[in-house]
N, CA, C and O atoms as CSV, one atom per row, in Angstrom:
chain,resi,resn,atom,element,x,y,z
A,1,MET,N,N,-22.215,60.045,-59.258
A,1,MET,CA,C,-22.599,58.669,-59.095
A,1,MET,C,C,-24.100,58.535,-59.348
A,1,MET,O,O,-24.897,59.279,-58.776
A,2,LYS,N,N,-24.466,57.630,-60.166
A,2,LYS,CA,C,-25.866,57.446,-60.542
A,2,LYS,C,C,-26.627,56.717,-59.431
A,2,LYS,O,O,-26.120,55.761,-58.844
A,3,ASN,N,N,-27.849,57.180,-59.151
A,3,ASN,CA,C,-28.712,56.535,-58.174
A,3,ASN,C,C,-29.300,55.272,-58.790
A,3,ASN,O,O,-30.067,55.346,-59.750
A,4,ARG,N,N,-28.948,54.127,-58.245
A,4,ARG,CA,C,-29.400,52.847,-58.794
A,4,ARG,C,C,-30.743,52.463,-58.191
A,4,ARG,O,O,-30.913,52.450,-56.972
A,5,VAL,N,N,-31.673,52.157,-59.045
A,5,VAL,CA,C,-32.988,51.673,-58.613
A,5,VAL,C,C,-32.923,50.155,-58.587
A,5,VAL,O,O,-32.623,49.528,-59.603
A,6,PRO,N,N,-33.204,49.559,-57.427
A,6,PRO,CA,C,-33.131,48.099,-57.383
A,6,PRO,C,C,-34.211,47.469,-58.260
A,6,PRO,O,O,-35.347,47.941,-58.304
A,7,SER,N,N,-33.842,46.410,-58.948
A,7,SER,CA,C,-34.815,45.729,-59.782
A,7,SER,C,C,-35.665,44.775,-58.964
A,7,SER,O,O,-36.727,44.347,-59.416
A,8,TYR,N,N,-35.210,44.438,-57.766
A,8,TYR,CA,C,-35.941,43.498,-56.935
A,8,TYR,C,C,-35.759,43.902,-55.465
A,8,TYR,O,O,-34.638,44.103,-54.999
A,9,VAL,N,N,-36.865,44.013,-54.761
A,9,VAL,CA,C,-36.827,44.242,-53.321
A,9,VAL,C,C,-37.485,43.027,-52.678
A,9,VAL,O,O,-38.623,42.696,-53.011
A,10,PRO,N,N,-36.791,42.360,-51.767
A,10,PRO,CA,C,-37.361,41.143,-51.169
A,10,PRO,C,C,-38.692,41.421,-50.484
A,10,PRO,O,O,-38.844,42.415,-49.774
A,11,SER,N,N,-39.651,40.532,-50.705
A,11,SER,CA,C,-40.981,40.736,-50.146
A,11,SER,C,C,-40.996,40.606,-48.631
A,11,SER,O,O,-41.884,41.148,-47.972
A,12,HIS,N,N,-40.028,39.898,-48.076
A,12,HIS,CA,C,-39.983,39.768,-46.617
A,12,HIS,C,C,-39.568,41.074,-45.946
A,12,HIS,O,O,-39.618,41.182,-44.721
A,13,LEU,N,N,-39.163,42.053,-46.726
A,13,LEU,CA,C,-38.795,43.357,-46.165
A,13,LEU,C,C,-39.980,43.991,-45.432
A,13,LEU,O,O,-39.794,44.630,-44.396
A,14,ILE,N,N,-41.179,43.824,-45.954
A,14,ILE,CA,C,-42.364,44.388,-45.299
A,14,ILE,C,C,-42.560,43.747,-43.928
A,14,ILE,O,O,-42.842,44.449,-42.957
A,15,ILE,N,N,-42.417,42.439,-43.838
A,15,ILE,CA,C,-42.593,41.735,-42.562
A,15,ILE,C,C,-41.523,42.157,-41.552
A,15,ILE,O,O,-41.833,42.423,-40.391
A,16,ILE,N,N,-40.280,42.218,-41.991
A,16,ILE,CA,C,-39.189,42.615,-41.088
A,16,ILE,C,C,-39.389,44.056,-40.627
A,16,ILE,O,O,-39.231,44.357,-39.444
A,17,SER,N,N,-39.733,44.939,-41.547
A,17,SER,CA,C,-39.944,46.341,-41.224
A,17,SER,C,C,-41.081,46.504,-40.216
A,17,SER,O,O,-40.959,47.269,-39.259
A,18,MET,N,N,-42.187,45.782,-40.430
A,18,MET,CA,C,-43.314,45.850,-39.496
A,18,MET,C,C,-42.924,45.301,-38.126
A,18,MET,O,O,-43.285,45.871,-37.097
A,19,GLY,N,N,-42.192,44.201,-38.118
A,19,GLY,CA,C,-41.794,43.592,-36.847
A,19,GLY,C,C,-40.911,44.498,-36.019
A,19,GLY,O,O,-41.128,44.653,-34.817
A,20,VAL,N,N,-39.919,45.099,-36.649
A,20,VAL,CA,C,-39.024,46.005,-35.934
A,20,VAL,C,C,-39.804,47.201,-35.396
A,20,VAL,O,O,-39.614,47.607,-34.250
A,21,PHE,N,N,-40.680,47.760,-36.226
A,21,PHE,CA,C,-41.490,48.895,-35.800
A,21,PHE,C,C,-42.356,48.518,-34.602
A,21,PHE,O,O,-42.419,49.270,-33.629
A,22,LEU,N,N,-43.020,47.373,-34.657
A,22,LEU,CA,C,-43.915,46.956,-33.574
A,22,LEU,C,C,-43.178,46.729,-32.265
A,22,LEU,O,O,-43.637,47.164,-31.209
A,23,VAL,N,N,-42.048,46.056,-32.325
A,23,VAL,CA,C,-41.301,45.741,-31.102
A,23,VAL,C,C,-40.755,47.011,-30.460
A,23,VAL,O,O,-40.956,47.238,-29.266
A,24,LEU,N,N,-40.074,47.833,-31.235
A,24,LEU,CA,C,-39.478,49.040,-30.667
A,24,LEU,C,C,-40.526,50.023,-30.178
A,24,LEU,O,O,-40.366,50.622,-29.114
A,25,ASN,N,N,-41.585,50.195,-30.932
A,25,ASN,CA,C,-42.592,51.170,-30.553
A,25,ASN,C,C,-43.490,50.702,-29.424
A,25,ASN,O,O,-44.105,51.534,-28.757
A,26,MET,N,N,-43.588,49.397,-29.181
A,26,MET,CA,C,-44.368,48.922,-28.031
A,26,MET,C,C,-43.745,49.424,-26.735
A,26,MET,O,O,-44.453,49.859,-25.826
A,27,PHE,N,N,-42.408,49.363,-26.651
A,27,PHE,CA,C,-41.725,49.898,-25.465
A,27,PHE,C,C,-41.971,51.390,-25.330
A,27,PHE,O,O,-42.273,51.877,-24.240
A,28,GLU,N,N,-41.844,52.108,-26.421
A,28,GLU,CA,C,-42.072,53.549,-26.390
A,28,GLU,C,C,-43.499,53.882,-25.982
A,28,GLU,O,O,-43.721,54.791,-25.182
A,29,ASN,N,N,-44.462,53.160,-26.523
A,29,ASN,CA,C,-45.856,53.424,-26.206
A,29,ASN,C,C,-46.201,53.125,-24.745
A,29,ASN,O,O,-47.015,53.826,-24.143
A,30,ILE,N,N,-45.594,52.107,-24.185
A,30,ILE,CA,C,-45.824,51.818,-22.771
A,30,ILE,C,C,-45.245,52.932,-21.903
A,30,ILE,O,O,-45.850,53.309,-20.900
A,31,ILE,N,N,-44.089,53.459,-22.275
A,31,ILE,CA,C,-43.507,54.580,-21.524
A,31,ILE,C,C,-44.407,55.809,-21.623
A,31,ILE,O,O,-44.664,56.472,-20.618
A,32,HIS,N,N,-44.893,56.119,-22.843
A,32,HIS,CA,C,-45.806,57.258,-22.999
A,32,HIS,C,C,-47.097,57.048,-22.227
A,32,HIS,O,O,-47.623,57.994,-21.641
A,33,PHE,N,N,-47.618,55.824,-22.214
A,33,PHE,CA,C,-48.822,55.498,-21.462
A,33,PHE,C,C,-48.597,55.760,-19.976
A,33,PHE,O,O,-49.445,56.356,-19.311
A,34,SER,N,N,-47.451,55.314,-19.459
A,34,SER,CA,C,-47.134,55.508,-18.047
A,34,SER,C,C,-47.007,56.979,-17.691
A,34,SER,O,O,-47.480,57.413,-16.641
A,35,ILE,N,N,-46.374,57.736,-18.557
A,35,ILE,CA,C,-46.233,59.175,-18.306
A,35,ILE,C,C,-47.597,59.836,-18.275
A,35,ILE,O,O,-47.873,60.669,-17.413
A,36,GLY,N,N,-48.459,59.457,-19.231
A,36,GLY,CA,C,-49.801,60.031,-19.267
A,36,GLY,C,C,-50.620,59.677,-18.049
A,36,GLY,O,O,-51.394,60.507,-17.572
A,37,ARG,N,N,-50.474,58.471,-17.531
A,37,ARG,CA,C,-51.221,58.049,-16.342
A,37,ARG,C,C,-50.703,58.729,-15.089
A,37,ARG,O,O,-51.471,58.991,-14.163
A,38,ASN,N,N,-49.416,59.018,-15.046
A,38,ASN,CA,C,-48.804,59.579,-13.842
A,38,ASN,C,C,-48.595,61.087,-13.904
A,38,ASN,O,O,-47.936,61.651,-13.031
A,39,ILE,N,N,-49.143,61.745,-14.914
A,39,ILE,CA,C,-48.897,63.183,-15.080
A,39,ILE,C,C,-49.495,64.006,-13.930
A,39,ILE,O,O,-48.977,65.069,-13.587
A,40,LYS,N,N,-50.576,63.513,-13.347
A,40,LYS,CA,C,-51.188,64.233,-12.211
A,40,LYS,C,C,-50.267,64.227,-10.998
A,40,LYS,O,O,-50.348,65.106,-10.140
A,41,GLU,N,N,-49.405,63.245,-10.936
A,41,GLU,CA,C,-48.506,63.083,-9.790
A,41,GLU,C,C,-47.097,63.542,-10.133
A,41,GLU,O,O,-46.129,62.919,-9.697
A,42,LYS,N,N,-46.957,64.621,-10.907
A,42,LYS,CA,C,-45.626,64.972,-11.397
A,42,LYS,C,C,-44.656,65.403,-10.294
A,42,LYS,O,O,-43.443,65.394,-10.502
A,43,ASP,N,N,-45.179,65.778,-9.125
A,43,ASP,CA,C,-44.291,66.119,-8.017
A,43,ASP,C,C,-43.963,64.886,-7.173
A,43,ASP,O,O,-43.143,64.957,-6.257
A,44,SER,N,N,-44.601,63.761,-7.480
A,44,SER,CA,C,-44.421,62.530,-6.729
A,44,SER,C,C,-43.198,61.771,-7.226
A,44,SER,O,O,-42.685,62.044,-8.311
A,45,SER,N,N,-42.744,60.832,-6.437
A,45,SER,CA,C,-41.623,59.973,-6.860
A,45,SER,C,C,-42.106,58.890,-7.802
A,45,SER,O,O,-41.289,58.134,-8.327
A,46,ASN,N,N,-43.412,58.787,-8.035
A,46,ASN,CA,C,-44.003,57.757,-8.889
A,46,ASN,C,C,-43.886,58.094,-10.373
A,46,ASN,O,O,-44.197,57.249,-11.212
A,47,ILE,N,N,-43.448,59.298,-10.717
A,47,ILE,CA,C,-43.435,59.749,-12.116
A,47,ILE,C,C,-42.500,58.891,-12.974
A,47,ILE,O,O,-42.740,58.752,-14.173
A,48,GLY,N,N,-41.459,58.323,-12.404
A,48,GLY,CA,C,-40.524,57.539,-13.186
A,48,GLY,C,C,-40.861,56.072,-13.289
A,48,GLY,O,O,-40.136,55.316,-13.935
A,49,SER,N,N,-41.947,55.653,-12.667
A,49,SER,CA,C,-42.287,54.232,-12.697
A,49,SER,C,C,-43.008,53.876,-13.993
A,49,SER,O,O,-43.692,54.707,-14.591
A,50,ILE,N,N,-42.842,52.648,-14.406
A,50,ILE,CA,C,-43.500,52.152,-15.618
A,50,ILE,C,C,-44.731,51.374,-15.208
A,50,ILE,O,O,-44.653,50.444,-14.406
A,51,GLU,N,N,-45.862,51.758,-15.761
A,51,GLU,CA,C,-47.131,51.092,-15.477
A,51,GLU,C,C,-47.569,50.327,-16.719
A,51,GLU,O,O,-47.708,50.911,-17.794
A,52,ILE,N,N,-47.783,49.039,-16.577
A,52,ILE,CA,C,-48.227,48.215,-17.688
A,52,ILE,C,C,-49.719,48.479,-17.898
A,52,ILE,O,O,-50.500,48.378,-16.952
A,53,PRO,N,N,-50.123,48.816,-19.131
A,53,PRO,CA,C,-51.531,49.091,-19.407
A,53,PRO,C,C,-52.407,47.852,-19.180
A,53,PRO,O,O,-51.933,46.717,-19.223
A,54,GLU,N,N,-53.679,48.104,-18.940
A,54,GLU,CA,C,-54.632,47.003,-18.824
A,54,GLU,C,C,-54.846,46.361,-20.192
A,54,GLU,O,O,-54.433,46.905,-21.216
A,55,TYR,N,N,-55.492,45.205,-20.195
A,55,TYR,CA,C,-55.677,44.420,-21.412
A,55,TYR,C,C,-56.316,45.230,-22.535
A,55,TYR,O,O,-55.819,45.218,-23.662
A,56,TYR,N,N,-57.409,45.935,-22.245
A,56,TYR,CA,C,-58.116,46.711,-23.264
A,56,TYR,C,C,-57.227,47.814,-23.833
A,56,TYR,O,O,-57.247,48.072,-25.036
A,57,ASP,N,N,-56.456,48.456,-22.978
A,57,ASP,CA,C,-55.552,49.515,-23.452
A,57,ASP,C,C,-54.435,48.940,-24.315
A,57,ASP,O,O,-54.031,49.562,-25.298
A,58,ILE,N,N,-53.931,47.758,-23.959
A,58,ILE,CA,C,-52.887,47.122,-24.778
A,58,ILE,C,C,-53.448,46.786,-26.155
A,58,ILE,O,O,-52.762,46.975,-27.160
A,59,ILE,N,N,-54.672,46.296,-26.217
A,59,ILE,CA,C,-55.302,45.972,-27.512
A,59,ILE,C,C,-55.417,47.234,-28.361
A,59,ILE,O,O,-55.106,47.202,-29.551
A,60,LYS,N,N,-55.857,48.339,-27.773
A,60,LYS,CA,C,-55.964,49.597,-28.520
A,60,LYS,C,C,-54.599,50.042,-29.038
A,60,LYS,O,O,-54.477,50.465,-30.188
A,61,ILE,N,N,-53.578,49.949,-28.196
A,61,ILE,CA,C,-52.229,50.342,-28.604
A,61,ILE,C,C,-51.747,49.465,-29.761
A,61,ILE,O,O,-51.188,49.971,-30.734
A,62,ILE,N,N,-51.960,48.163,-29.656
A,62,ILE,CA,C,-51.491,47.234,-30.687
A,62,ILE,C,C,-52.203,47.472,-32.014
A,62,ILE,O,O,-51.572,47.437,-33.070
A,63,VAL,N,N,-53.523,47.716,-31.968
A,63,VAL,CA,C,-54.264,47.966,-33.219
A,63,VAL,C,C,-53.721,49.207,-33.922
A,63,VAL,O,O,-53.495,49.187,-35.132
A,64,ILE,N,N,-53.517,50.266,-33.183
A,64,ILE,CA,C,-52.981,51.504,-33.773
A,64,ILE,C,C,-51.569,51.267,-34.295
A,64,ILE,O,O,-51.217,51.750,-35.372
A,65,MET,N,N,-50.758,50.528,-33.540
A,65,MET,CA,C,-49.389,50.249,-33.969
A,65,MET,C,C,-49.347,49.406,-35.233
A,65,MET,O,O,-48.502,49.634,-36.098
A,66,VAL,N,N,-50.241,48.439,-35.356
A,66,VAL,CA,C,-50.257,47.594,-36.558
A,66,VAL,C,C,-50.591,48.424,-37.792
A,66,VAL,O,O,-49.998,48.237,-38.855
A,67,ILE,N,N,-51.536,49.334,-37.644
A,67,ILE,CA,C,-51.884,50.215,-38.767
A,67,ILE,C,C,-50.663,51.040,-39.199
A,67,ILE,O,O,-50.341,51.105,-40.385
A,68,PHE,N,N,-49.996,51.662,-38.239
A,68,PHE,CA,C,-48.844,52.490,-38.589
A,68,PHE,C,C,-47.640,51.652,-39.018
A,68,PHE,O,O,-46.851,52.099,-39.851
A,69,ALA,N,N,-47.486,50.459,-38.472
A,69,ALA,CA,C,-46.404,49.594,-38.911
A,69,ALA,C,C,-46.599,49.183,-40.370
A,69,ALA,O,O,-45.641,49.139,-41.142
A,70,PHE,N,N,-47.831,48.886,-40.740
A,70,PHE,CA,C,-48.128,48.533,-42.126
A,70,PHE,C,C,-47.828,49.700,-43.059
A,70,PHE,O,O,-47.213,49.522,-44.110
A,71,LEU,N,N,-48.271,50.912,-42.663
A,71,LEU,CA,C,-48.001,52.089,-43.485
A,71,LEU,C,C,-46.486,52.325,-43.622
A,71,LEU,O,O,-45.992,52.614,-44.712
A,72,GLN,N,N,-45.771,52.199,-42.517
A,72,GLN,CA,C,-44.335,52.404,-42.543
A,72,GLN,C,C,-43.659,51.380,-43.448
A,72,GLN,O,O,-42.752,51.730,-44.203
A,73,ALA,N,N,-44.083,50.134,-43.384
A,73,ALA,CA,C,-43.497,49.096,-44.223
A,73,ALA,C,C,-43.788,49.331,-45.695
A,73,ALA,O,O,-42.910,49.148,-46.539
A,74,ILE,N,N,-45.008,49.733,-46.010
A,74,ILE,CA,C,-45.385,50.012,-47.396
A,74,ILE,C,C,-44.567,51.181,-47.949
A,74,ILE,O,O,-44.071,51.113,-49.074
A,75,PHE,N,N,-44.425,52.247,-47.168
A,75,PHE,CA,C,-43.630,53.386,-47.624
A,75,PHE,C,C,-42.164,52.996,-47.806
A,75,PHE,O,O,-41.528,53.421,-48.770
A,76,THR,N,N,-41.618,52.187,-46.883
A,76,THR,CA,C,-40.244,51.727,-47.012
A,76,THR,C,C,-40.069,50.937,-48.301
A,76,THR,O,O,-39.126,51.166,-49.058
A,77,TYR,N,N,-40.968,50.024,-48.539
A,77,TYR,CA,C,-40.925,49.186,-49.735
A,77,TYR,C,C,-41.038,50.039,-50.995
A,77,TYR,O,O,-40.279,49.849,-51.946
A,78,TYR,N,N,-41.985,50.979,-51.005
A,78,TYR,CA,C,-42.212,51.846,-52.161
A,78,TYR,C,C,-40.968,52.680,-52.469
A,78,TYR,O,O,-40.528,52.741,-53.617
A,79,PHE,N,N,-40.401,53.323,-51.441
A,79,PHE,CA,C,-39.264,54.183,-51.683
A,79,PHE,C,C,-37.994,53.409,-52.011
A,79,PHE,O,O,-37.108,53.937,-52.683
A,80,LEU,N,N,-37.893,52.176,-51.551
A,80,LEU,CA,C,-36.773,51.353,-51.999
A,80,LEU,C,C,-36.907,51.014,-53.477
A,80,LEU,O,O,-35.921,51.016,-54.214
A,81,LEU,N,N,-38.125,50.725,-53.903
A,81,LEU,CA,C,-38.341,50.438,-55.322
A,81,LEU,C,C,-38.066,51.666,-56.200
A,81,LEU,O,O,-37.531,51.553,-57.303
A,82,LYS,N,N,-38.438,52.818,-55.691
A,82,LYS,CA,C,-38.225,54.060,-56.450
A,82,LYS,C,C,-36.757,54.524,-56.405
A,82,LYS,O,O,-36.329,55.309,-57.251
A,83,GLY,N,N,-36.002,54.042,-55.430
A,83,GLY,CA,C,-34.586,54.396,-55.335
A,83,GLY,C,C,-34.318,55.697,-54.641
A,83,GLY,O,O,-33.301,56.334,-54.915
A,84,TYR,N,N,-35.194,56.125,-53.746
A,84,TYR,CA,C,-34.958,57.369,-53.004
A,84,TYR,C,C,-34.058,57.148,-51.831
A,84,TYR,O,O,-33.757,58.091,-51.099
């Protein structure tokens, strides 16, 4: 079966790809943030709690996520055009 290269990839694919990445990874990043904050208390019952980052930390997380979401969307778009 021949690998078909699409002649057209919708431009909204980048926006959808970035949105999905940002939403799903925000939850993951908050969990990682909470684990990192509570690592000193690993014998405590507090290790499983979710701690919402402060405003400045949320901004840092979002900036890094936007950069990686953009890269992920560009690579998705590129490889769809190439037919991989």
